[in-house]
N, C-alpha and C positions, 0 to 999 in steps of 0.2 A: 549526670551524663547529658551531653548535647543531644538535641532532637535529631533523629534520623531523617535524612533528606533523600527521598526516592528520586529515581531518574525521571519518573512520570507519575501523574496522578490526575484523576478526573476532578471536575468541579461541578457539583450538583447544587442548583439554586432552589429556593422555595417554590418558584414557578415550575421547575422541572418536577418536583415532588407532587405538586398539585395536578400537573398534567397526567401523571401516572395514576394518581388517586381517582381522577375523573373516569379514566378507563376502567379501573377496578370496580367502580360503582355503576358502570354502564352495562348494556346488554352484550357488548362485544369485548372480549379480552384477547382474541386472536383473529386475524384475517378480517378485520372490520374497517371502519372508516379512517382510523388513525394511520393505517398503512398507506392509503392513497394520499393523505395529507403530507406524510413524510416524503413519499416519492415525488410529489408535486413540488415540495419545497426544495429538494435537492436538484431536480430537473430545472427548475426556474433559476436557481443560483448558478448552475453550470451553463445554462443556455442551451440545453439539449431537449429533444422531443420526448425521450422516454427514460424512466428510471425504474428499476426492479429491486425491491428490498428483499434480502435473504438473511439466513442465519449467521453468516460470517463472511469475511472477505475470501476465505478459502472456498466456501461454497460458491461465491460469486465468480471466482476464477474458474472453478470446475464447470459451472453452467455456461460460462462464456466460451470456454473451449468447446463444449458440446454444441452450443449454438452456432459456432463457426465451422462445425463439421469435422473437427479434429478427431482422428481415429487411428487404428492400427495402420502402420506403414507411413504415417505422417510424422513430421518433426516439429517440435516446439523449441525455440531458442529464447533464452533469458539471460539475465545477469547472474554471475556467481555470487555477487554481493547483495544478498537478499535473504529473506526467510524462506525456508524450504518449500512453502506452499506455492511460490511462484514457479517452481519446477515440477513439484508433485502433481499439479493440476493436469499437466500433459500426460503423465504416467497413468492417472486415473482413467484417461480416455484410450489407453493402449498405444499412445504415440511414443516416439523416441524423444529424448531431451538432450539438448546441448547448450553450451554457454558461450557468451561473448564477453571478453575481458573488459575491465572498467577503465574509464578515463582517470588519469592520475590526479586531476584537480577537482573534478566534480564528484568522483566516486560512483557516477552513474555509468551505464553502458556506453562504451566508446564508439562513436560514430565511425572513426577511422578503422577500428578493428572490425566493426560490423560490415563495412563496405568491402574490406579485404576478404572476410569470411564468406560473404554472399557471392563474390566473384569466383572463389574457389569452389563453393557448393554448386554453383551453376555449371561449372566445368565438369564436375563429377556427377551431375544429375541428382543432387541431394539437397535441393533448396528446402527451407522450412516452410510449413504452411502457416504457422503462427509465430509472431514475435511478441514477447512480453517485456517491454522496457519498464524498469522499476524506478520510480521517482524517490530515490533514497533521501530520507530525512525531511521530505517535503519540497525538495528542489526538483523542478521538472527536468527530464531528459531533453536533449535537443530534438524536439519532436518534428520540427519542420524538415530537418535533414533526414531523420528516420523515416518520415512519411514519404519523402522523395524516393528513397531507396526501396521502401516497401512497395510502392506503386511500380517501380522499374522491374522488380523481380516477382510481382504478383503475390506478395505476402500480406496476410491479415495482421493488423496491429491491435493488440489488447494492452492498454496502459494499466500497469499495476500502480495505481495511485493510492494505495492503502495509507500512505503517509501524507497524502497531498491535498485533501479537501481544504479549500480556502487559499491555496497557492494560485499563482498566476504565471502565465507564460506568454510573452509577446502582448502583454496587456489584457489577455483573456483568461477566464478561469480554467485551471487545470480540470479536465473532465469535459470540456466543451466538444471534444472529439473532432476537432478540425483536421487533425492529422492521424486519426486512428478510427477504428471501427467500434471499439468499446473501451470503457475505462471502469476500474473497480476501486471502491473506497472501503476502508475498514472503520468500524465504530467500536473497537476494543477500548476499554477504559483508559489506556495510556495514549490513545490517539487524540486528534484535535477536538472532535466531539464524540460522544459515546451513546450507545444504546445497551450497554452491558457487553454482550456479544452481538455482532451484527455486521452486515455488509450490504453493498449496493452495486449494481451494474447500471451504467448510463450509456446510452447510444442514441444516434440519430436514425438508425436503420430499422424500419418497421419489421422486416423479415427476422432480424435478430431478436427484436423485442418480443415478437409473437412466440418464438421458440423458447425464449427465457421464461416467459410467464407459464408456459405449459410445463417445462422441465422442472420448475421449482415445486410443482404440485403433482408429482408422479406421472407426468405426461398426460394428465387428464384435462378435458375441456367440457364445458357445457354450451359453448358457442355453436349455434345451429349451423352457421356457415362453414364450420370446420368438421361437422359430423359426417360420417361416411354413409349414413342412412337417415331416414326421417326420425325425429325424436319420438320416443315411446310415451313421453309425457313430461310434466314439469320436474320430475325426479331424475330425469335421464342425464347421464354423462357417458363419455367414452374415453378410454385410455388409447391415445394415438401413438405413443412411443414410451420407452422406458425412461421415466423421470425419477425425481427424488423428493423427499419431504424436506425442503430447504426454506420453509415459510417462516418469516419473521412474525412475532406476535404484535398485537396492538399495544400491549404494555411497553414493549421495546420501542415501537414506532412513535408512540406518544412522547417518550423521553427524547428520541431523536429529533422529532419536529420541534420540540421546545428548545433543544440545544442549538438547532439551526438558527434560531433567532439571536443567538449570541456568537455565532461563528466568527464574524468579523472582529468582534471584541476579543475573542480568544486568540485569533491570529495576530491582531495588533499587539497584544501583550507579549506574545512569544517573540515577535519581531523586535520589540523594545528590549527584552531580556537578551536576545541574541546580539543586538548592537552593543549592549552593555558588556557582555562577555568579550566582544571584540576589543573593547577599550581596556578593560581591567586585566585581561590576560596578556597584554603586550609585554614583551621582555622575557617571558618564560620559554624554556627550550621545547616548544611545541609548535605544530603547524595548525593554524586556525582554518575553519571551513571557508571556502571561496564560493561566492555567488556569481553566476554568469550575468552578463549585461541584460539579457532578456528575461531573467528569472526573478520572481518574487516568491521566495520559499514560504511555506506555512510553518516551517521550523518545528516539525514533530521532534526532531533530534538536533542536538548541538554536538557534533563529533570533532574532537581534537585528535591529532596524531603526534605521538611522542617522537622527538628528535633523539633517538636512542644513542646516536654517536656522541651526543653531548652529555649523556647521563651516566652515572655509575650504577644504575639500577636497570633491571629488566622490565619489560612490559608487564609481566605478572606481578612483580614486586610493587610497581606503582599502582596497579589496579587493586591489589589486596591492601595496600596501605590506605587508599581512599576508602575502601569498604570498611576496614577496621576502625576508621575514624568516624563512621556514621554517614559517609557520603555514598549514596546508593547508585554508583556508576554502573553502566552496563556496556556491552559490546555488540554492535550491530554492523556486520554479522560474521559468523564463521562461514567461509566460502562453501557454498553448497556442494561443490564437486569434491570437497575433502571429507564429506561425511561417509562413514563406512558403507551405508546403503548405496551411495553413488560410486564409491570405489569398487564395489562388487560389480558395478555395471561398466567398468573400464576406465573411469576417471582416476587421476592421481595428482598428488602434490606436484607442482611444477607446470601443470597444464595452463593455468591462468595467473601468471606471475604478478601482475599489477594488483589483482584482488588479494593475493596472498601477502604482498608487501603491506597493503592497507591493513589487513587483519593483524599483522604483527605489530602494528603501531597505534591502532584506533582505540579510543575510549569515548563513550557517550556520557556527557555531563548532565546533571539534573536540569531539566527545562520543562516547565508546565505553567499553566495560567496562574496558579496560586503561589508560585515561588516568589518569596519576598526578596527585596534587595539585600536585606541583612543575611538571609539564608544563602543567597548567591555569593555574597562577600565571604561567607564561611567556606563555601565550596572552593573559591579561588584561594583563600588563605591556606586551607588544608592541602590543596594541590601544590601550592608553592612549597610548603613544608615537606611534602612527600618527595617532590622533585629535587629538593635539597638546594 
């Protein structure tokens, strides 16, 4: 039987393994010097002042919402075409959540829909406090236009760049926070680089950074300039607010710092494979992903859309045909507003039609650093056979 080809897979080098082994043999396996090295590597790459490593991108989103002061009575808006964490983070803080439909070409949050919704929300006195644009598949949203609207309406912007480390927008790294207050990365094994599980918040704002580093450790500090009374001694700390245990380990951070040394190599390979898909998939009854002129995707995903009107098969039949042939396709994403949990909160099918049309046609093909051209050829050949 032919080898199974997953949609994503990590690439671990001997140097990565050695970096982890060195930590395991050191005095620190959690919250030691590897954390700072990893944070510094990401901050330097993105060109930002601060980076805060945490246990997952979900934790990063949650802490970012808290640091921005999101709470009961506030509103968070995000894209319906994302993983549920982009919306759940608002609910964790007691805020209300709503969505902005997607652009039919980029599949990212639509600037036109956002502008229209902001105007209506202002009229009704229900503007969001926090906007979470999601860089689907590693392609940046139109952040300059989003930033202009956010400033006009007084909205804080948190980029969900879980797919986007290594991507560029207007020639600058995604995560530089030129048009946002914070950005979040994911280091799950199928992402561009990995720490196993893990996430990071980057920002240029000192006030947000200081809240983030307190919140990831139970709201506790030992900094004397933050204490409410004189220190009782070198053992002393204070809990200043309700925080969480969202600390990354040195074991994970060592792996992440090592992987950062290969980030550009990882992204270059993904871009090459994406360009090759663009060539070899020509002529099939599918719509290929479109890249904006100012965008350089990190290509976490390569998403095609089926031209169902030209096929004698359903979306599900094509998907299952690929899976049964050993091609580990996936679907990113089921629109969040259609989940039962969100339908119980008043959302329904039909609320965001562009995201729903996308869901009815989208398939993520295998794309990862170690994907060989022969394996990619097999993906294309099987896809052609399944499409008929």
